[in-house]
Structures are given as structure tokens and as C-alpha cells.
N, C-alpha and C positions, 0 to 999 in steps of 0.2 A: 643502574645508570648513573653516570657522574652528575653531580649537582649542577655543574655549569651547562649541562645539556637539557635540563628540565625546563618545561614551560609551565610554571605553576599557576593555578587558578585558585584564589582564596575567596571562598564564598562569604567569609566573615566581613569582608570589605565591600560587599555588594550593597548598593543603596536601595535596591528594590525597584528601580526604574530601569528600562532597557538601556544597556550601555554597550559601547563598542570596546572590545578588548585589545590591548596592545600586545601583539604576538611577535616577539623577536625570534625568528626561526630561520635556521639554515641547515641544509642537509650535510651530514658528515660524509667523508669519502666512502666509508663502508656502506652507508645508507644509499648513496648514489649507485653503487654497484648492483643493487637490487633491481634497478631500472635498466635492464640490459640493452634496450633499444634506444635509450636516450643518449645522444651525443653531447648535448649541452643544455643546461638549465638556464634559460634566459630569465628575464625579469618575471618573478612569480610573487604575487601579492596574496598573502593569507590573512584573513580577518576573522574575528570571532564576535558574536553578538549574544549577550546573556540577558535573559528575562525570566520572570517568575516571582513567586511569593512563598512565604512560609518555608516549607522544606522541599518544594518541588520546583525545579528550574528547567528551562529550555536553553540549550546552547546550540547556536547555529555557526558552523564553520564554513567559510567560503574560500574558494581558490580561483584566482584569475591570473593570466599571464601567458607565456608561450614556452615551448621546449623544441629543441632541434632533434628530430627523430631519424634513425636509420630506416631506410625503406625496407619493408618486410618482404618485398618480392625480388628485387635485384641486389639488396643488401649494400648498395653503394649510394644511391641518390639520397639527398638530405631534404627532409620536409619540415617546414615550420608549422607546428601544430598549436592552435590556440586553446587555452584551458579556460573553462567556465563551469564550475561545479560547486556543489554545496552538500552538506549533510546536517541533519538535525539530530541532536543527542539529548537524552533526558538524564537529569541528575536528581535523584531522590536522596536527600540528605539523611533521611531516617531509615528507609528500607533500601538497602543496597541491591536487592534482587530486582528492583524496578529501574536501576540505573544502567546506562550504557557504559559509563566509566566509573571507576572505583577510587576512593581516596587513598592518598599516600599515608604513611604512618604519622606524619605531622598534621593530617587533616586536610591538606590541599589536594588539588586534582592536577595531575600532570597531563597536559594536552599533547605532548609530543607524538605518542603513538597514534592518536586520533588524527593528527595532521598528516602523518606519513600515510596512513590508510586512505585518507581523502585524496592525496596525490596519486597513490597507487591505483585508485579507482578512476581518477580523472584522465590518466595517461593511458592510451590504448597499448595493448601488448603486441599487437600485430597491425601495423598501419601502412598503407601504401596508396598512392594515387596512380600507380602504373597498373593497367589491366594485366592480370596474370595469364600467360599463355603456356609457357613451358620453361622450367628451370631444370638444368642438367648439372649434376655434380658427380664426383667420383663415387659417391655412396648411393645416390638415389636420383630418380627423375620425377619431377612434380608437374602435373598437368592440370589446367583448369578444366571444368566440366565441358565447356564449349570446345576446347582443343582436343580433349579426349574423344568427344563425339565425332569431331571432324576427322580425326585419324582413324577412328573405327570405320567410318564410311569410306575413307580413302584406302583402307586395306593395309595400312602400315602402323596399326596400333601396337605399341610395344607390350601391351598387356593382353593381347589377343589370346596367347596361350593360357593365361590365367582364366580368361573368360570361358574358353572352351572346357577347361577342367571344371569350372564352376557349373557349366551347363550339363556336363556328363554326370556330375554328382547328383544333380537334381532329377535325373531320369527315374521313372518309377521302377521299383524292383518288383518281380513277380510275387504274387501273394503266396505266403507259405501255406502248405497243407496242414490242416489241423489233425492231430492224431487223437485216437480214442484212448481215454485213460485206461491204464492196465486194470484187468479184472472185469472189464465190461466188454460184452460182445457187441459189435456194430450190427444193427439190424438194417436189412435192406428190403426193398419191395414194400407192397401194401399189406396192411393188416386185414385179416379176414375175421369176421365175427365167429365166435366159438359157440356152438349149441350143444346142450347136453342131450345125450340119448336117453330116451325113456326106457325104463326097464319093462320087459314083457312079462305079463302075468298069465300063467296057465290056469285056466279054469278046471276045477276038478270035476 
């Protein structure tokens, strides 16, 4: 990443008291493309708060502001969505395995990726204030659960054929006859007890 895009945090200059960090942050054009449903980034305020002692620190990043979103149902309407989110990160200066972010080669911590992740979590991927009923395109038809149920009851459900196929597949198949393993004869009927005949002895 280019040096001019980094948002460095230098723990060596930390006084030990909780302090607010000055975050000079703007998304690049490439970074904005990752937010496909955002039409415009309005005023967004990102702040950082650092606290801790010795080698263990807590970093809180906050995000407030608003973005203009493309409606996720009709893809036309524009909705202004208010942002208010935060994330708490741990920085262990000694044991990196306990840290949520890791130091750069110069020992500082670049907060840029953490801020982008916070924005990505705060902005919904699919947002709409329009109740979804039915969307028809050249490639697919999208129905809400309520609309799908209504069309089922009305008898004009476009997925009725699929439903019938699904029903037919779930019908029970007749049980298979079990065959007797080769080399064994199948016994039928009831078993009768076998008694030994006594040998007759002729008296002389």
C-alpha cells in the first residue's frame, strides 16, 4: 500500500491516558467500488479512541454519518441510510497472536484496513424500504413469501410445476424385497421338535 494512503498509529507517542485519534481518512475510487449498492458517500465521520497500559491496548473505532443507497428491491429508488457503528480492537505489543491488528515493519499500526472493514460492516448489503412483492427480469422472477403464497392459493403460481415435481419425488417408494444370501436355504413354516427313537432290545 502506498505510504500516502496509510493511517499510522504510533504507540510510542501514546501518553497512557485515553485519547482521541486524528483519523484523516478518505476512500479511494477502487475502495468505493467494493460498496456496490452505495450511490454516494455523504458526510462520514470516523474516530478512534485509544486506551491501555504497559503492552496491552484497546482501540475503539467509531463510524457516524450517512450514505445514499440504491434500493435493493426496485434498484431505482434512493434511500439515505444513517450510519452509527463501532468496533473494539485489541493490540498486544508483545504477543501478536493476541492482537486484532499487526504492526508494520516500522513498528506502527496501519488502521486503514480496519476502518474499511468497519464501514463494510456498517453499510447494509441489501437495503430497502419498499415491501417486496414481485420482481420480474429477463433472467428470473423473484417473489416474496407472502406473494408466493397468494399466487399458490390463486392457482397461478409460476412455480406450481416445480412444487408438483417436488411432491412426486417425496412419495414413498414400495419397500424392496430382501433376498436370502446365496448358499442358504430359506426356511418356511414352523419348526417341530425332533425326538430320538429308542432302540428296541430283544430279550433272549
